[in-house]
ZALOLO-242875 format. One record per residue (C-alpha): residue in one letter; x, y, z. Coordinates in pm, whole numbers, padded with zeros to 5 digits, always signed. Example, Ala and Ser with C-alpha at 12.3 -4.5 7.8 and 13.67 -1.06 7.14 Angstrom:
<atoms>
A+01230-00450+00780
S+01367-00106+00714
</atoms>
This chain:
<atoms>
M+11054+03389-14180
Q+10939+03200-13871
Q+10616+03090-14041
A+10805+02915-14322
D+10779+02573-14157
N+10422+02617-14037
K+10190+02400-14246
H+09890+02622-14180
W+10081+02933-14285
Q+10195+02763-14605
A+09840+02652-14689
C+09712+03005-14632
L+09993+03150-14842
R+09905+02922-15133
L+09542+03029-15104
A+09645+03396-15102
E+09863+03363-15408
S+09599+03181-15610
T+09341+03437-15498
E+09565+03724-15609
E+09570+03589-15962
R+09189+03627-15978
L+09201+03981-15841
Q+09437+04148-16086
G+09157+04326-16271
R+09019+04474-15947
F+09368+04576-15839
R+09425+04764-16165
E+09098+04955-16113
M+09209+05061-15766
D+09556+05161-15880
R+09402+05381-16148
M+09165+05544-15897
A+09450+05611-15653
E+09653+05763-15936
R+09373+06003-16035
N+09315+06109-15673
H+09687+06157-15619
W+09707+06386-15922
K+09409+06584-15787
V+09590+06643-15458
I+09915+06742-15629
Q+09730+06989-15850
A+09571+07149-15542
F+09914+07183-15380
R+10044+07349-15694
R+09750+07588-15732
H+09798+07715-15377
R+10177+07735-15408
V+10257+07514-15112
S+10613+07585-14995
D+10836+07455-14720
Y+10770+07758-14500
H+10406+07647-14479
F+10522+07353-14266
A+10644+07573-13980
G+10409+07572-13682
S+10280+07867-13486
T+10256+07918-13109
G+10030+08104-12869
Y+09721+08239-13040
G+09846+08126-13379
Y+09763+08452-13555
N+09872+08479-13920
D+09963+08111-13946
R+09998+08096-14323
G+10056+07722-14327
R+09725+07664-14149
E+09543+07903-14383
V+09681+07742-14700
L+09605+07393-14572
D+09240+07501-14539
L+09248+07621-14901
V+09406+07297-15024
Y+09146+07082-14848
A+08860+07293-14984
D+09007+07255-15334
V+09058+06878-15309
F+08706+06824-15173
G+08532+07062-15411
A+08406+07281-15125
E+08379+07655-15069
A+08580+07643-14746
A+08750+07405-14506
L+08859+07400-14143
V+09152+07161-14090
R+09287+07155-13736
P+09498+06941-13503
H+09264+07058-13226
F+08993+06812-13331
V+09060+06513-13107
S+08859+06254-13302
G+08606+06207-13578
T+08328+06222-13319
H+08456+06556-13188
T+08478+06693-13542
I+08124+06581-13628
G+08001+06719-13296
C+08151+07062-13373
A+07987+07063-13716
L+07644+06973-13578
F+07657+07204-13275
G+07778+07480-13506
V+07473+07479-13732
L+07190+07356-13506
R+06999+07579-13264
P+06740+07514-12990
G+06414+07414-13154
D+06586+07273-13462
E+06573+06905-13551
L+06846+06672-13673
L+06709+06392-13892
Y+06935+06101-13987
I+06806+05929-14300
T+07061+05646-14299
G+06936+05477-13984
K+07106+05482-13645
P+07445+05657-13662
Y+07775+05520-13533
D+07779+05427-13163
T+08002+05714-13047
L+07751+05972-13178
H+07467+05846-12961
K+07583+06047-12660
V+07649+06354-12876
I+07284+06336-12983
G+07173+06243-12632
K+06841+06165-12472
P+06583+06409-12335
G+06702+06551-12004
D+07034+06368-11999
G+07212+06676-11861
G+07540+06594-12032
G+07551+06882-12276
S+07426+06679-12572
L+07225+06821-12860
R+06908+06702-12689
D+07012+06878-12371
W+07035+07204-12566
G+06686+07165-12708
V+06777+07016-13044
G+06535+06746-13152
Y+06651+06422-13307
R+06488+06151-13512
E+06610+05884-13750
V+06451+05699-14037
P+06536+05327-14030
L+06677+05186-14350
S+06468+04967-14575
E+06526+04594-14576
D+06773+04618-14866
G+06986+04875-14680
G+06860+05169-14884
V+06696+05490-14770
D+06325+05462-14691
W+06207+05757-14898
A+05845+05734-14794
G+05959+05748-14433
V+06192+06041-14505
K+05920+06240-14678
S+05681+06196-14387
A+05954+06269-14128
I+06078+06602-14266
N+05892+06891-14107
V+05923+07263-14047
S+06175+07209-13764
T+06405+06983-13965
R+06723+07189-13999
V+06987+06924-14075
I+06968+06596-14265
G+07238+06356-14143
I+07397+06095-14371
Q+07654+05842-14256
R+07851+05733-14560
S+08019+05436-14395
R+07842+05121-14277
G+07953+05177-13917
Y+07852+04868-13720
D+07569+04780-13960
W+07559+04494-14206
R+07492+04706-14513
A+07675+04850-14809
S+07833+05190-14759
Y+07691+05465-14978
T+07859+05573-15298
V+07912+05938-15382
R+07655+05904-15657
E+07398+05765-15412
I+07468+06051-15171
G+07420+06299-15453
E+07078+06145-15519
M+06993+06175-15148
V+07080+06545-15163
R+06860+06597-15467
R+06564+06422-15312
V+06574+06587-14969
K+06623+06931-15126
S+06315+06868-15341
I+06119+06814-15019
K+06275+07102-14823
P+06511+07325-15026
D+06662+07510-14728
V+06758+07199-14531
I+07130+07151-14456
V+07266+06816-14571
F+07551+06692-14350
V+07770+06390-14431
D+07988+06196-14191
N+08267+06113-14437
C+08484+05907-14202
Y+08655+05615-14381
G+08531+05740-14721
E+08791+05990-14844
F+08968+05895-15169
T+08784+05563-15204
E+08623+05712-15517
E+08734+05977-15764
S+08494+06238-15623
E+08373+06342-15278
P+08022+06409-15142
T+08076+06787-15130
E+08110+06775-15509
T+07750+06651-15535
G+07575+06925-15338
V+07639+06823-14978
D+07638+07137-14762
L+07868+07028-14481
M+08102+06733-14430
A+08343+06615-14162
G+08612+06355-14117
S+08914+06253-13912
L+09281+06300-14004
I+09382+05977-13833
K+09168+05801-14091
N+09203+05836-14467
P+09309+06197-14536
G+09594+06196-14283
G+09779+05942-14491
G+09914+05766-14181
L+10133+06068-14100
A+09897+06321-13942
A+09937+06266-13569
T+09591+06399-13481
G+09316+06626-13612
G+09007+06648-13826
Y+08851+06853-14102
I+08518+07018-14176
C+08440+07144-14526
G+08145+07266-14730
R+07957+07594-14758
A+08166+07883-14628
D+07896+08016-14393
L+07843+07675-14234
V+08215+07607-14196
E+08247+07941-14019
K+07967+07848-13777
A+08147+07522-13701
S+08470+07713-13640
F+08290+07926-13379
R+08196+07607-13198
L+08557+07483-13205
T+08699+07806-13058
A+08458+08091-12976
P+08214+08321-13161
G+08400+08599-13338
I+08730+08407-13323
G+08660+08094-13525
G+08936+07974-13752
E+09153+08284-13716
V+09344+08140-13421
G+09485+07809-13305
A+09854+07732-13271
T+09957+07444-13496
L+10290+07383-13315
G+10472+07107-13506
T+10177+06939-13676
L+10161+07100-14021
R+10427+06898-14201
G+10258+06570-14114
M+09918+06706-14217
Y+10044+06828-14555
Q+10256+06523-14629
G+09983+06290-14504
L+09732+06446-14745
F+09987+06411-15026
L+10023+06039-14956
A+09660+05968-14865
P+09527+05861-15209
H+09804+05604-15248
M+09766+05474-14892
V+09390+05443-14931
G+09444+05250-15255
Q+09675+05008-15074
A+09419+04954-14799
L+09139+04894-15049
K+09339+04632-15235
G+09405+04459-14905
S+09034+04465-14822
V+08951+04303-15156
L+09203+04026-15087
A+09059+03971-14739
A+08703+03954-14870
A+08796+03707-15143
M+08984+03477-14907
F+08719+03473-14634
E+08448+03414-14894
A+08646+03121-15032
L+08647+02974-14681
G+08269+03004-14648
F+08236+03325-14447
E+08004+03611-14543
S+08168+03943-14624
Q+08038+04294-14684
P+08119+04417-14941
K+08199+04111-15145
W+08534+04116-15321
D+08389+04204-15662
K+08151+04478-15545
P+08212+04858-15552
R+08382+05010-15249
T+08321+05350-15102
D+08490+05321-14764
L+08782+05139-14601
I+08581+04895-14395
Q+08568+04524-14465
A+08306+04344-14259
V+08316+03967-14202
R+08034+03781-14026
F+08155+03497-13801
G+07843+03396-13609
S+08025+03323-13283
A+08215+03526-13026
E+08504+03276-13028
H+08565+03316-13401
L+08533+03694-13387
I+08780+03725-13099
A+09029+03499-13279
F+09006+03723-13586
V+09072+04046-13397
Q+09353+03894-13193
G+09513+03769-13516
I+09512+04120-13664
Q+09686+04247-13350
Q+09944+03969-13373
A+10030+04084-13727
A+10106+04442-13618
A+10452+04599-13618
V+10362+04782-13295
D+10236+04599-12984
A+10214+04264-13160
H+10274+04098-12822
V+09956+04249-12677
V+09646+04027-12668
P+09328+04236-12702
E+09024+04143-12497
P+08667+04283-12504
W+08612+04582-12272
D+08360+04856-12198
M+08510+05128-12416
P+08389+05488-12355
G+08127+05595-12608
Y+08017+05242-12702
E+07702+05063-12592
H+07843+04707-12590
P+08181+04561-12496
V+08421+04615-12785
I+08735+04428-12885
M+08992+04625-13085
A+09315+04539-13263
A+09514+04859-13292
G+09886+04798-13326
T+09938+05136-13490
F+10203+05407-13501
I+09930+05669-13453
Q+09706+05574-13162
G+09364+05486-13305
G+09488+05548-13659
S+09243+05344-13866
L+09413+05406-14199
E+09665+05167-14047
L+09571+04801-14032
S+09325+04760-13748
A+09004+04583-13657
D+08726+04617-13407
A+08395+04461-13321
P+08119+04495-13065
L+08057+04173-12875
R+07699+04121-12987
E+07521+03895-13229
P+07567+03820-13515
Y+07936+03871-13426
I+08065+04080-13714
A+08427+04194-13728
Y+08520+04519-13902
M+08869+04538-14050
Q+09003+04859-14195
G+09319+05018-14321
G+09667+04906-14407
L+09935+05153-14512
T+10074+04888-14746
Y+09903+04605-14929
S+10170+04365-14807
H+10084+04443-14445
V+09716+04367-14503
K+09810+04044-14676
Y+10035+03953-14385
G+09752+04032-14145
V+09504+03811-14330
L+09755+03526-14345
T+09822+03559-13972
V+09451+03553-13891
L+09374+03253-14110
S+09673+03047-13998
R+09582+03123-13635
M+09221+03016-13698
A+09342+02700-13873
E+09566+02613-13577
K+09263+02648-13346
G+09057+02421-13572
I+08811+02699-13656
I+08877+02665-14030
V+09030+02408-14261
I+09239+02521-14557
K+09182+02266-14832
P+09413+02242-15132
N+09124+02263-15381
I+08979+02592-15249
P+08961+02825-15553
</atoms>
């Protein structure tokens, strides 16, 4: 290995190995969780009699695509939902969420996010009054959000006063996004459902589940969430799904979302799957294990950066309910060095040096490390960060624990070479 003679690499490796000894208990917990989720997926495959002919794709209209139909049933089973819509035609998580929201909201309705400002790419989906871009606002759908309390929790007094007769959908973002807060556990989301339904029983509770699938042994739709969406190039695609997304929840709401994806009266009955089904099935089969690997890598990263004096969210010994590991650097130089180090550790495009740029859908320049086999696949080791104070980097994914470990070692040895950090022998 070319790093063998590098003193900084060797110091980082010693730190990693000593850190791993402290983390064995956490690793066992994550292995057990991945095992339980893997069994759940296998049992769903068995119940719906998945066979090799389900992997054949359809063409044209895609009528009578049994593989597509059974995949919907498997997803609904795994996520404890009445129905699911799993399609390669969803181009991103934002597109999938947009279809779900446009499907169930009508002019005069209001969307109320109770977990603060949603992820940056949703801002233009929501829109501003008179923006003319086809956003929810442009179609007469109102929008408000309730800022989080100082401790990162839901401001229930604010929520109670905000819900009104026009409030049709309550939005919950499970993941931290670009906020410095803990992501919400399934149990916490279940409590949110209970409380908003006690205020307005007919309100639809929607959850953006991106980055959250299989990080716990249950999913939000098992706690009363009405509608949920996510991306297949994140957790549930297992690193094999080449594209796509899913929507699941109440059957009537999933159907409305399907009408938005295709057309009213057509919905989920059409849509050629071409050659995508095998990767979507096999990716779901592998997803619990892959998510477990990524989570173990995130715990290692948190523990090592904490040992070096950086703030992390969540801390290594805290519960995890999404893939994202946030590290606060406090300077643009340190943040850029981190992201560039993650890119350098990739198997794909390791020679590329990422720089901040004005990425479509984002409000600030963003720097991204994405040396992935699936473009934008964030179950693979990747990192991104908006160039704004307090300069927080967000690392996610890793199809194998060893790749995440390699990535962390590459980042830290690079930072040590630049004099940003000093690896001392007595660091615990």
